[in-house]
C-alpha positions in Angstrom: 86.6 93.9 107.9 88.2 94.2 111.3 89.5 97.6 112.4 93.0 96.3 112.8 93.1 94.9 109.3 93.5 98.5 108.1 96.6 99.2 110.1 99.7 99.2 107.9 97.8 99.5 104.6 98.8 102.0 102.0 96.5 105.0 101.2 96.9 106.9 97.9 95.7 110.4 97.1 92.9 111.3 94.8 93.3 110.6 91.1 93.9 113.6 88.9 95.8 115.5 91.7 99.4 116.1 92.4 99.1 113.5 95.2 97.7 110.5 93.2 101.0 108.7 93.4 101.8 109.7 97.0 101.2 106.9 99.5 100.5 107.2 103.2 100.3 104.5 105.8 97.4 103.8 108.2 98.8 103.9 111.7 95.5 103.7 113.7 91.7 103.4 113.3 88.8 104.9 115.2 85.1 105.5 114.6 84.2 108.2 112.1 83.1 111.4 113.9 80.6 112.5 111.2 77.1 112.4 112.5 75.3 109.2 111.3 78.4 107.8 109.5 79.1 104.2 110.1 82.6 104.2 108.5 86.0 104.0 110.2 88.4 106.9 110.6 91.8 105.9 109.3 94.7 107.8 110.8 97.1 108.2 107.9 100.7 109.3 108.2 102.1 110.7 104.9 105.8 110.7 103.8 106.2 114.4 104.7 105.1 113.7 108.3 101.6 115.2 108.0 98.7 113.2 109.4 95.2 113.1 108.1 92.1 111.3 109.1 90.3 109.7 106.2 86.9 107.9 106.5 86.7 104.5 104.9 83.4 105.6 103.3 85.4 108.0 101.2 88.0 105.5 100.0 88.0 102.9 97.3 89.8 99.6 97.8 92.2 98.7 95.0 92.9 95.2 93.7 96.3 95.1 95.6 94.6 95.8 98.9 95.6 99.5 99.1 93.1 102.3 99.4 92.6 105.3 97.3 90.9 108.5 98.5 87.6 108.5 96.5 87.0 110.4 93.2 
């Protein structure tokens, strides 16, 4: 998948947490900084304004095309 295909996609929090129904939006993509990782670093902006940087290797793609931070 192209890097730009992630921009605008929804990312949901981990299941079983207070954040499982909270959705952030991918605003940018860069290479993952973890040594040896070949994933992409998703720049996610959450509704409260916070930003996190989630690796695609730690996300599961949902049937609707959104992503969920892995279990």
